[in-house]
DOLUM-744669 format. One line per 3 residues: number of its first residue (from 1); their letters; for each residue x, y, z of C-alpha. Coordinates in Angstrom, 3 decimals. Example, Ala and Ser with C-alpha at 12.3 -4.5 7.8 and 13.67 -1.06 7.14 Angstrom:
! DOLUM-744669
1	AS	12.300 -4.500 7.800 | 13.670 -1.060 7.140
//
This chain:
! DOLUM-744669
1	MPA	-8.586 18.964 0.715 | -8.404 16.152 3.297 | -9.759 12.742 2.400
4	DVT	-13.293 11.823 3.469 | -12.974 9.543 6.519 | -16.618 9.506 7.581
7	GYR	-16.924 5.860 6.562 | -13.783 4.823 8.377 | -14.900 6.502 11.597
10	ELF	-18.347 4.951 11.369 | -16.998 1.438 10.820 | -13.852 1.540 12.961
13	GEP	-14.993 3.857 15.744 | -13.309 6.682 17.600 | -9.629 6.414 18.623
16	FWQ	-9.108 4.483 21.852 | -6.666 7.084 23.183 | -8.907 10.161 23.031
19	SRN	-10.009 9.891 26.657 | -6.631 8.758 28.032 | -3.871 11.068 29.207
22	SMD	-1.439 8.268 30.021 | -1.226 4.605 29.075 | 1.030 1.774 27.935
25	IHA	1.069 0.945 24.243 | 2.675 -1.761 22.132 | 4.328 -0.064 19.135
28	FVS	5.475 -1.472 15.778 | 7.439 0.395 13.065 | 5.954 -0.086 9.606
31	DGL	8.564 1.943 7.725 | 10.664 5.072 7.961 | 12.110 7.991 6.011
34	VEG	15.613 9.220 6.802 | 16.321 12.886 6.074 | 19.796 13.954 7.142
37	DRV	20.127 13.195 10.822 | 16.344 12.948 11.358 | 13.989 10.051 10.751
40	TLR	10.221 9.934 10.305 | 8.781 6.609 11.437 | 5.352 5.310 10.492
43	IEV	4.091 3.319 13.440 | 1.155 1.159 14.516 | 0.201 1.023 18.182
46	ALA	-2.150 -1.052 20.325 | -3.334 -0.525 23.867 | -1.460 -2.730 26.319
49	GAD	-3.473 -4.844 28.708 | -5.600 -6.649 26.128 | -5.882 -10.425 26.378
52	WGR	-3.274 -11.207 23.734 | -3.573 -14.904 24.564 | -6.777 -14.913 22.502
55	ASG	-4.691 -14.253 19.416 | -2.841 -17.553 19.844 | -6.070 -19.554 19.680
58	SEH	-8.035 -20.648 16.631 | -8.266 -18.682 13.394 | -11.768 -17.564 14.400
61	ERR	-10.584 -16.339 17.817 | -7.605 -14.547 16.277 | -9.821 -12.824 13.734
64	AFF	-12.275 -11.666 16.423 | -9.457 -10.412 18.642 | -7.774 -8.254 16.002
67	ADI	-11.056 -6.989 14.507 | -11.804 -5.053 17.688 | -8.381 -4.475 19.253
70	PSS	-7.898 -0.867 20.483 | -5.264 0.267 17.992 | -4.156 3.313 16.062
73	YAY	-1.798 4.620 13.414 | 1.009 6.870 14.618 | 4.209 8.519 13.494
76	QVV	7.318 9.860 15.128 | 9.946 12.393 14.003 | 13.191 12.223 16.003
79	DTR	16.954 12.313 15.595 | 18.197 9.108 14.016 | 20.520 8.278 16.926
82	VAL	17.655 8.791 19.356 | 15.407 6.526 17.267 | 17.974 3.710 17.278
85	ALW	18.289 3.894 21.061 | 14.561 4.259 21.650 | 13.697 1.245 19.513
88	GVD	16.676 -0.855 20.609 | 18.199 -1.466 17.161 | 21.694 -1.025 15.746
91	SIE	21.000 0.294 12.246 | 18.542 2.309 10.214 | 17.564 -0.875 8.366
94	GLE	16.680 -2.437 11.710 | 14.008 0.168 12.404 | 11.534 -1.375 9.962
97	GAE	9.647 -4.030 11.902 | 11.053 -2.909 15.275 | 8.799 -3.429 18.304
100	RTF	8.721 -1.786 21.735 | 6.294 -1.174 24.565 | 6.048 2.466 25.576
103	SVD	4.613 4.254 28.579 | 3.256 7.496 27.157 | 1.824 10.666 28.658
106	RDT	-0.072 13.466 26.973 | 0.624 16.276 29.421 | 4.190 16.189 30.705
109	GFG	6.103 17.375 27.640 | 9.079 15.249 28.729 | 10.597 12.402 26.706
112	QPI	10.392 11.720 22.977 | 7.223 12.691 21.089 | 4.943 10.270 19.267
115	QLM	1.885 11.422 17.321 | -1.183 9.164 17.583 | -3.518 9.563 14.610
118	RDL	-7.296 9.496 14.388 | -7.190 7.957 10.908 | -4.943 7.878 7.847
121	ADA	-6.006 11.382 6.780 | -4.867 12.892 10.088 | -1.862 15.075 9.279
124	EGA	-1.115 16.298 12.807 | -2.156 13.640 15.286 | -2.178 14.101 19.040
127	TYW	1.217 14.410 20.702 | 2.087 11.998 23.492 | 5.489 11.713 25.171
130	VRD	7.379 8.463 25.629 | 8.389 8.335 29.312 | 9.585 4.738 29.373
133	TRL	10.461 2.050 26.840 | 10.926 -1.686 27.237 | 10.837 -4.926 25.289
136	TPR	7.513 -5.935 23.787 | 6.113 -9.016 25.562 | 6.715 -12.207 23.634
139	SVA	2.975 -12.949 23.626 | 2.340 -9.721 21.692 | 5.141 -10.296 19.170
142	AAL	3.973 -13.884 18.656 | 0.377 -12.780 18.099 | 1.427 -10.350 15.367
145	EQP	3.330 -13.139 13.639 | 0.246 -15.364 13.430 | -1.426 -15.107 9.996
148	IGE	-5.096 -14.345 9.416 | -6.730 -15.581 6.222 | -6.044 -18.198 3.559
151	VAT	-2.677 -19.371 2.308 | -2.141 -18.721 -1.389 | -1.457 -21.683 -3.647
154	EQL	-0.601 -21.693 -7.330 | -3.988 -23.195 -8.176 | -5.936 -20.666 -6.094
157	IAE	-4.142 -17.649 -7.582 | -4.570 -19.009 -11.110 | -8.305 -19.413 -10.468
160	LLA	-8.610 -15.839 -9.222 | -6.723 -14.452 -12.224 | -8.618 -16.590 -14.747
163	PSG	-11.645 -14.249 -15.207 | -9.280 -11.582 -16.566 | -7.876 -13.937 -19.207
166	GRD	-8.713 -13.688 -22.882 | -9.682 -10.014 -22.720 | -8.249 -6.860 -24.255
169	LRV	-6.546 -5.723 -21.050 | -4.752 -2.465 -20.358 | -3.104 -0.777 -17.380
172	AVL	-4.203 2.481 -15.759 | -2.270 4.298 -13.033 | -4.689 6.067 -10.715
175	DVG	-4.151 9.530 -9.323 | -4.294 9.011 -5.562 | -1.722 11.628 -4.576
178	QGA	1.371 10.408 -2.732 | 0.478 6.726 -2.780 | -0.039 3.937 -5.265
181	AAF	-3.046 2.432 -7.018 | -3.485 0.968 -10.486 | -5.762 -1.451 -12.246
184	VGS	-5.835 -3.905 -15.110 | -9.033 -3.374 -17.056 | -11.000 -2.973 -20.261
187	PCG	-10.610 -0.130 -22.789 | -13.708 1.464 -21.223 | -11.926 1.767 -17.909
190	LPY	-13.717 -1.118 -16.196 | -11.335 -2.677 -13.622 | -10.951 -6.450 -13.552
193	LYF	-8.075 -6.364 -11.067 | -6.678 -3.651 -8.798 | -2.987 -3.479 -7.969
196	DMG	-2.830 -1.522 -4.701 | -5.549 0.801 -3.430 | -3.473 3.479 -1.776
199	GGE	-3.487 7.213 -1.394 | -1.895 10.214 0.240 | -1.937 9.751 4.014
202	SNN	-0.799 11.405 7.275 | 1.493 14.342 6.402 | 0.899 13.651 2.693
205	QHT	-2.902 13.600 2.990 | -3.006 17.005 1.254 | -2.009 15.287 -2.000
208	WPN	-5.241 13.221 -2.123 | -7.326 14.553 -5.054 | -10.172 16.977 -4.480
211	GGV	-13.357 14.897 -4.333 | -11.393 11.714 -3.732 | -11.460 8.559 -5.862
214	QWC	-14.588 6.525 -6.471 | -13.469 2.940 -6.988 | -15.356 0.698 -9.410
217	FTQ	-16.383 -2.747 -8.127 | -18.785 -3.680 -10.934 | -16.769 -6.818 -11.828
220	SPS	-15.912 -7.620 -8.173 | -12.218 -7.156 -8.955 | -9.646 -8.739 -6.683
223	IIL	-7.259 -6.325 -4.986 | -3.586 -7.297 -5.142 | -1.708 -5.463 -2.402
226	SHW	1.950 -5.192 -3.322 | 3.031 -4.826 0.343 | 1.750 -3.622 3.708
229	HRD	2.823 0.025 3.627 | -0.170 2.224 4.285 | 0.270 4.534 1.284
232	HYA	-0.586 1.418 -0.757 | -3.915 0.713 0.991 | -5.015 4.046 2.515
235	GAT	-7.482 4.705 -0.310 | -9.545 1.703 0.770 | -10.255 3.491 4.073
238	YGS	-11.483 6.742 2.489 | -15.048 7.638 1.563 | -18.450 6.852 3.007
241	AVD	-19.269 3.750 5.026 | -20.623 2.190 1.828 | -17.370 2.933 0.006
244	VRR	-15.166 1.463 2.733 | -17.398 -1.558 3.230 | -17.338 -2.374 -0.492
247	ALE	-13.540 -2.311 -0.497 | -13.470 -4.648 2.511 | -15.882 -7.062 0.817
250	QTW	-13.514 -7.833 -2.062 | -10.890 -10.562 -2.355 | -7.482 -9.269 -1.253
253	IAP	-4.207 -10.957 -2.233 | -1.210 -9.783 -0.221 | 2.273 -10.910 0.854
256	NQK	2.474 -12.590 4.244 | 4.583 -9.870 5.862 | 4.591 -9.241 9.596
259	VGA	2.505 -6.157 10.362 | 1.425 -4.145 13.385 | -1.905 -4.232 15.202
262	KSK	-3.622 -1.627 13.000 | -2.880 -3.441 9.733 | -3.847 -6.639 11.518
265	QLQ	-7.184 -5.027 12.342 | -7.701 -4.173 8.665 | -6.963 -7.797 7.757
268	ARI	-9.511 -9.021 10.288 | -12.124 -6.495 9.163 | -11.784 -7.699 5.551
271	LTA	-12.759 -11.164 6.748 | -15.553 -10.071 9.089 | -17.014 -7.943 6.265
274	GGR	-17.313 -11.044 4.086 | -14.221 -10.456 1.981 | -11.315 -12.839 1.475
277	LIL	-7.713 -12.314 2.508 | -5.246 -14.547 0.701 | -1.691 -14.361 2.019
280	WPS	1.159 -15.149 -0.352 | 3.760 -17.361 1.384 | 7.504 -17.026 0.848
283	TLK	7.569 -20.533 -0.668 | 5.387 -19.484 -3.625 | 7.535 -17.549 -6.079
286	TVH	5.451 -16.844 -9.197 | 2.126 -17.844 -10.731 | 1.876 -17.550 -14.512
289	TSD	-1.369 -17.528 -16.479 | -1.803 -16.885 -20.195 | -2.005 -13.097 -19.713
292	ISV	-0.925 -12.261 -16.150 | 2.037 -13.248 -13.989 | 2.195 -12.420 -10.289
295	GLA	5.352 -13.095 -8.305 | 7.012 -12.392 -4.990 | 10.058 -10.119 -4.989
298	SGS	13.142 -11.691 -3.392 | 14.378 -8.878 -1.117 | 14.210 -8.683 2.651
301	AYN	12.768 -5.197 3.293 | 9.009 -4.697 3.004 | 9.335 -2.815 -0.294
304	DSG	11.513 -5.519 -1.799 | 9.570 -8.559 -0.611 | 6.216 -7.584 -2.065
307	LVL	4.171 -8.724 -5.040 | 4.932 -7.806 -8.662 | 2.539 -8.069 -11.626
310	LLR	3.272 -8.496 -15.343 | 0.514 -8.162 -17.951 | 0.633 -9.361 -21.542
313	SAD	-1.977 -7.389 -23.496 | -3.860 -8.563 -26.552 | -1.320 -6.781 -28.778
316	GRF	1.441 -8.999 -27.377 | 3.147 -6.157 -25.503 | 3.991 -6.244 -21.794
319	SLL	3.269 -3.955 -18.848 | 5.063 -4.238 -15.490 | 3.750 -3.178 -12.079
322	PGD	6.533 -3.702 -9.496 | 5.044 -1.922 -6.466 | 7.955 -0.482 -4.496
325	AAY	10.344 -3.370 -5.235 | 13.787 -2.742 -6.668 | 14.017 -4.273 -10.137
328	QHI	16.870 -6.635 -9.219 | 14.496 -8.405 -6.810 | 11.887 -9.291 -9.452
331	DPS	11.591 -13.035 -10.016 | 13.712 -14.115 -13.044 | 10.779 -16.000 -14.575
334	IVT	8.945 -12.668 -14.903 | 12.016 -10.798 -16.179 | 12.572 -13.447 -18.857
337	KYQ	9.118 -12.795 -20.308 | 9.694 -9.111 -21.071 | 13.467 -8.733 -21.233
340	SQG	14.003 -9.618 -24.888 | 11.338 -7.275 -26.274 | 11.005 -4.607 -23.573
343	LKT	7.847 -3.125 -22.089 | 4.960 -1.075 -23.387 | 4.143 0.304 -19.920
346	LVV	6.280 0.497 -16.813 | 4.685 1.639 -13.581 | 7.782 3.201 -12.037
349	AHH	8.832 1.500 -8.800 | 8.653 3.357 -5.481 | 7.042 6.506 -6.894
352	GGL	10.217 7.394 -8.814 | 12.400 7.400 -5.701 | 15.399 5.437 -4.478
355	LDR	15.296 1.649 -4.688 | 16.975 -0.444 -2.008 | 18.116 2.989 -0.682
358	KEP	20.177 3.347 -3.881 | 19.887 4.803 -7.351 | 17.609 2.670 -9.576
361	TNV	19.454 -0.105 -11.420 | 18.320 -2.910 -13.718 | 15.589 -0.593 -15.021
364	PCS	13.526 -2.485 -17.643 | 13.762 -1.065 -21.147 | 10.998 0.345 -23.296
367	DGK	10.042 -1.692 -26.364 | 10.433 1.559 -28.324 | 7.038 1.259 -30.005
370	MGS	4.337 3.881 -30.261 | 2.549 4.585 -27.014 | 5.166 3.200 -24.647
373	AAI	5.424 5.104 -21.359 | 6.903 4.946 -17.885 | 4.311 6.245 -15.425
376	YSA	5.010 7.149 -11.802 | 2.513 7.713 -9.001 | 3.345 10.672 -6.755
379	GQS	1.674 13.688 -5.213 | 2.649 17.318 -5.617 | 4.720 18.735 -2.745
382	NNF	5.047 15.373 -1.032 | 7.501 15.086 1.854 | 9.475 12.273 0.161
385	NHP	10.487 14.573 -2.708 | 9.203 11.961 -5.186 | 9.951 11.570 -8.025
388	SHL	13.617 12.082 -7.271 | 15.467 9.547 -9.453 | 14.104 9.412 -13.004
391	AAY	17.322 9.771 -15.007 | 17.839 5.988 -15.156 | 14.492 5.613 -16.950
394	ATA	15.475 7.971 -19.754 | 18.714 6.003 -20.089 | 16.648 2.792 -20.411
397	GWA	14.902 4.224 -23.454 | 11.734 5.653 -21.961 | 11.076 8.675 -24.152
400	TIV	7.786 9.307 -22.349 | 7.945 9.579 -18.556 | 4.756 10.958 -16.997
403	GTD	3.317 11.134 -13.505 | 0.169 11.740 -11.540 | 1.693 14.856 -9.962
406	SRI	0.684 17.053 -12.898 | -2.762 17.717 -11.467 | -3.545 21.341 -10.644
409	SGA	-3.800 21.813 -6.883 | -7.394 21.455 -5.711 | -8.513 19.703 -8.901
412	SAK	-10.161 16.316 -9.175 | -8.215 13.133 -9.896 | -6.343 12.784 -13.172
415	HLG	-5.771 9.114 -13.939 | -3.204 7.994 -16.517 | -3.360 5.203 -19.073
418	EPG	-2.137 4.212 -22.487 | -3.482 5.408 -25.861 | -6.868 3.918 -26.673
421	WGS	-8.449 4.442 -23.300 | -11.785 6.197 -23.268 | -13.072 4.591 -26.466
424	CRH	-16.487 4.206 -24.822 | -18.788 7.130 -25.396 | -20.045 7.428 -21.849
427	HQP	-18.457 7.246 -18.440 | -18.509 3.675 -17.168 | -21.321 3.210 -14.593
430	CSG	-20.187 1.307 -11.522 | -22.923 -0.600 -9.720 | -25.510 2.117 -9.902
433	KQC	-23.327 5.221 -9.670 | -20.601 6.942 -11.605 | -17.049 6.032 -10.633
436	SLM	-14.201 8.523 -11.031 | -11.969 6.290 -13.148 | -12.074 8.285 -16.370
439	IWR	-8.651 7.692 -17.915 | -6.530 10.535 -19.279 | -3.358 10.383 -21.348
//
């Protein structure tokens, strides 16, 4: 069942390209999946011809420009050699973050295809054909490099994490299909802090649970975005206009990675909706509080340069949420905290797939105590074949390895947590309505 995008369409409007048969677009590669000699690229595009000079002005002008820029999500499936030539790069690694300006046509059927999407739940898109490709104007590339929002400092992050301190905190991994979302919260399932708010999107939208996910914002939880891949934030765009608006109104903490125009629009819309966007600079490595540590992974790719969270629960045991980062890129000050005793909960990196395009290494060990579990977030029949590399976790002592892909097709979400969840008699009410965050084990 496709995700509900009525709210997204109401707030973000209809796609700019629907009434255009030909146009010039500025394109940016968010990430890609290589399968044999083919590659699937996830792309963000913006209509050429906009006054990109506005984006080099003040913060207010930049925010206004990106909030309303005609932009869209897209994807492209082509031969790898064709992709390298089309995007003007020398290696597969160079495709991530690549930029080009394309002249595209909807009718000719000549050139390389690119699918422009109506929203993140659009599995087919509308096919356009790339007739011409050239360098992206420097003014456009420079505008995308300009940050929107606040710069994170150690003091600011510590203040935002402080309300979660001194509580009996636990980790839940949310069933969002082929994406990632988790939260740190109370035994009743009340979130104090989200870590990603993703979901199945584009050709994995079918993995989104039947009925969707109703997020709980009762405690106005901050949303830590591990990195700017759309399967880690798609869930925030699903639901009614009220649902989407409430997600935008929260405080978001995210790495300061270069993104395309569509992610830039989301950033701007968070701010115009009254939310906060706090960008984590490369100079800030890790912030430690009494219970929570958040740090920046040290790699260069988007997956490996994102945010990582470590929780110390009231029982003294640790839980690690690494996003999609390979374990060798986690900041040593975080590793030191859990290495000697192991972990109670490990949220498996990158949905149980390859890390750094290699087999998982440096996998953290289980503490071997009752209730320890490695939990992966993946959707049934996803096109990444996740989870694909779980053997290393068994070797690291994880006797229990479970995932969100055990849901029966067509069923509602099945969220996973540690023993002790659900000790409250009734479902936790979330600001006047029932959320869907009942935790299963």
